[in-house]
N, C-alpha and C positions, 0 to 999 in steps of 0.2 A: 321654488328651487328648480333650475332647468336640469335636464338629463346629463349634459356635459359637466356641469358643476358637481352633480351627484357622482358621476364616474370619477371625476378628478379627486373628490373627497375620498371615495373608496380606495382609489390607488394610493392616495397619500396615507390613509389608514393602513393599508397592507404594508406599505413600505415602512412605516413607523412600527408596526407589529413586528415586521422581520428584523428591524434593528432592536427592539426589545428582546427577541429571541436570541439574537447574537450576543447581547449583553448579558442575558441569563446563562448562556453557555460559556462566556468568557470567565477566566479566573478572577471574578470581581468580589465575591462574597468571602468572608473570613475562612469558611470551612473549605471552599475550593482553593483558596490561597494556601491553607495549611496542607491540604492533601497534595497540591502541586509541589510545594517545598519538600514534603516528605519523600514523594517520589523521586524528584530530581536528586535530592541528597542521597537517597538509597542507591539509584543508579550510579552516582559519582562513587560512592563508597564501594559498591561491587567492582566497578572498573579499576579502582585503585588497589583493592584488595587482591584482585586477580593478577595485576601486574606485580605487585610486591610478592605475592606468594610464588608465582611461577618463576620469577627471576631469582629468588633466593632458595628455590629447591630443585636446582639442576644437579642431577646425579652424574658426576663425571667418573669414569673408571679410574681406579687407583693407578693402573699400569699405563694410562694414556692421559695424564693430566695436561699434556700439550693440546688436547682438544677442547679445553675449557673455553677459550675465546670463541671458537667456532660454534659449539653448543649453545653458548649464551646468544650469539647472533641469530641462531635458528629459532630459539625461543622468543627472542625480541621481534623478529619478523613475523612470527606466528600471532604474537599479541597485537602487533600493529594490524595484521590482516583481520583479526576478529573485531578490533575496534573500528577500522575503517569501513570494511564490508558491512558490518552490523549498522553502523550509523547511516550509511549510504543507502542500503536496503530499507531501513526504517523510514527514511525520508521518502524514497521511491513509493513505498506502500501508501503513505499518507496522500501523495499526489495521485496515485491511481484511484484511491477512494474517492477523492474530489472530482477527478475528471470523469468517472464513470457513474457518479452519484449512487455508488453501491457500497454499503458498509461491509460487504463480504469480499471486496476487491483486494486481490493479492497477486504478486508476480507468479506465483504457483497456480492459482485458480484461473487467472485470466490467460494462461498459456504463454506469457511472456518468458518465463524461465525455460520452458520446454523449447520455445522458438530459438532463444539465444543458445541453449545447449546444442540444438540441432546445427545452428550455424557454426559453432565452435568445432564440433565433431567433424562437419563437412570439410572446413578449411584444414583441419589437421590430417584428414584422410587424402584430400586432394593435393595438398602441398607439404613441403617438408618444414612448415612454420612451427616454431616452438616458442613458448612464452605467452604471457597474457596480451602484450602489445602486438604480436603478430597475429593472434587469434581474435583480436577485437573486431575488426571489420566483419568477420562472419557472425560474431555474436550480435553486433548492431542490426545487421540485415534480418537475421532470424527473429530477434525481438521485435523489430518495427513490423514486420509481416504478422506475427502473432497478435500484437496490440492492435493493428489496424482492423484485423478481422473481428476480434472480440469486441472492442469497444464501439467501433462504428457500426457494425451490424446489430450489436446488442441494444444500442440506444435508438435504433431506427423503429418508427412506428408506435412510439409510447405517448401519443398525444392525449389519448383518452384514459391514461392510467393515473388516476389522481394521486394514489399513494406512492407510485413508483415501483410497486412490488413486482408487477409483470415484467418490467424492464430488468429488474434485479435478478429475477429467476431466469429470464431469457439469457441474460449475460453470464450468469453462473453455469448454466447448462452448456452454453456455447463455449465458454472458456475450457470447461472440463473436456469437451469433445475435441476442441483444437489441441489442447495439451496431450490428450491420449493419441491423436493422430500424429503429432510431431514427434512425440516419444516413440511411437511405433517405427516412424521413418528413421529416427536415430538408432534404433536397435538394429534396423536393416543395414544401415551404414556400418555399424560395427561388426555385424556378422560377415559383411563382405571384406571388411579390413580387420582380420583377426590379429594383426600385429599390435594395435593399440587398444584391443578389447580388455586386457588385464589392467592396463594403466588408467583407462578412462572409466572403467566400471565403478570404482570407488569415487571418482571425481563427479559421476552423475548423481550421487547422493549428497553432495556438498562436503568439501573437505578442506580444512585449513592447514593440514600438515603438508610440508614440502613447499609452501608458498614464500618466496623470498621478496625482498624489497622491490627489485625491478619489476616483478609482476604486479605490484600495487600502485606503480606510478600512473598508469592510465586512469584508474579508478580515482586516485588523488587529484590529478590534474583536472579531470572533468568535474569533480565535485567542488573543487576551489573556484572554478570558472563559473559554475552554473548555480550553485546553491545560494551564494549571496545575491544574485539577481532574482531568484525566485523569492528569497526572503524580502527583498525590497519591494517587489510587486505583489506582496501577499494580500493586499486589500481585494483585489479582483478575485482571487481564489476564495476569500472569505464570503463574498457575495454568491459565488458559484455554489459553495458548499450548503448555503441556505436555500437556494433555489434559482432556476433560470429567470423567473419573473423579477426577483430582486436584482439579480445581475443586469437585466436589461433595464430596470428602472433607474439605476445609477449610471447608465450609458455605457456599460460593458457588454461585449459580445460573448454569449455563453459558449457558442461553437468554437470561436477562436481560443478562449481560455482552456476548454477541454483539450483542443489540439496541443496547446503549449504544455499543459500539465502532462499529457500523455507523452509527448516528445521528450520532455525533461526526465520523466520516469524511465523511459527506455534508455536514454543516454547514461543515466545513473546505474541501471540494472546490468547492461551489457558488460562493461568491464569488470563488475564483480562476478558475474557468471564465468567469464573468461579466466579469472584467477581462481576462484574458489568452487566453481560448479554451481548448480541450481540449489539453493538453500530455501526450503519450502516454509511458508507460513510466518516467516520472520516479519515481513512487511505487514501482514494482517494484524499480528500482535502488537506492533509498534503503533499502527494507525488506530487501533481500538483504544489503546491507552492514551494516546494524544488527543482523540476526539472526546474521550470521557472526561479527561481533565481540563481540556482547553476549549471544547467546542469547536466552532468554525474559524477561530482565530488562528491563522497559520503562523503568524509571527511568534506565537507561543508554541504552537503545535510542531513546527519543524524541529526546533531544538529538543523538545521532549521526545519526538519520535526518533531522533538520532541518538540520544542518550539511551532511551529504551532498547533500540536495535543492538547497540554496542554492548549494553550490559547483558542482555539476553544471550547473545551470540558467544561472548566470552565465557559466561556461566555454562552454556550448553556445550561448548568445547572442552571445558574442564570436566564435565560429567561424561562426555564422550570418551575422553582419555582414561577415566577412572573406571568405567564400567567393566571392560574386558582387558584390562591391563595385563600383560604389555601390549596385547592387540589393541587396535583402535577402531572404534565405531565412528562411521562418518557423521559429522555434526548435523547434517541435514535430517538424518533419521531423528535425532533427539528433538530438534525444533518442530519436525512434523508431529511427533507424539504430543507435544505440548500444544501445538496449534490446532489439532483437531477438536478438543474441547471448546476452544475459542470459537471455532467455525460453527460448531453445533449451537453454541449460545448466541452467535450472531444470527443464525437462522431463526432460532426462536424469537429473537427480538424483532426481526423483520415480520414474522407472522403476527406478533402482537400489535406492531404499528399498522399492518394491513387491517387487522380487526377494528382498532380504533378509527382508522380512516373510513371504513365501511360504515361504522355507526354514525360518525359525523355526517357522512354523505346522506345516509337515510334521514337523519334528523333535519338536515337542510332541505332535503326534497319535501319532507312533511310540512316544514314551515312555509315553503313556497306554495304548496298545495293549499294549505289553510289560508294563505293570503289571497289566492285566486278565488277560492270559494267565498271569502269575505267580500272581495271585490264584486263578485257576480251578484252576491245577495244585495249589496249596496246599489248596484246599477239597476236591479229589478225593483228595489223599493223606490228609487228615484223614478224609474219609468212608471210604476203604479201610481205615484203621486201626480205625475204629470197627466196620466189618463184621467 
């Protein structure tokens, strides 16, 4: 057998193995199907219960019954905000995870939330703009800048990293540094513009209260235009989620797919931050659930991430309203409290994967060394016989 045919067979074997891995992570087995069905049903149940309970438990003052329609509209818009923003951030979290090949990727950790928040605060301080639509350009520019720094620099120079853990750690540290820097600049802008300090302070922790339907139109329009296209072209993201070598083997361009996934994630995140503020760890939670249930199959993962994000955000918002009633806790604080244990669990999983990859690498090196020794002995024997 020639060397070229051997390499061709090895490449074919690797592609076949990758497809088998994708099949193993897809919801194919009966247990996975049951788990997926239970989770989707649970999310739909939570969303339906939150809507029904909140709309039927509106307390209208007895002396101002004429306010009932307006109060019902406020609650309805808040529920719409939780559903739309949660679903959009869930999808964006899954796309960021795929683009960065980082199981810990999140708009909060990668600095995208902080960048969008800085852009929104800067536009609000420099112009008399009001409303999510007017603040959207600043949020987009800030999110794009933060994502470019974190993703592009974090992925640079990882060719010798077999398990990808070095790139993950570098991106995690870089994202935290970028987020801290942009948050500090945001604080400086707020100190210089004290007029909006009180109103923006609660918004910076993530807040659904006060959001009206016009504020949600940018997020709704962008998601309606972008998400179906992403879902239709999900096969390329499936290959990218398995590995760059698999994506290249099927004719895709990993760098181009990463750019598309990052761009779409930023487009989805910016209008949500402009409307509700930076809500931390929601994308991480949704991406973890979608990947555990669906593996690299994005045509399954995108709807699961959307349902997970919507259900978690609606539930977190109800808890935030209940904790210190009648005062209100920003919903971003609740999602962050829930998300930190998930982040720690993800770090533990990355460490375990790194340990397994190191053992496999050592085993492979030992096998190669044994083969070389055997080949040297065979050549020496043959040489002795010839002598």
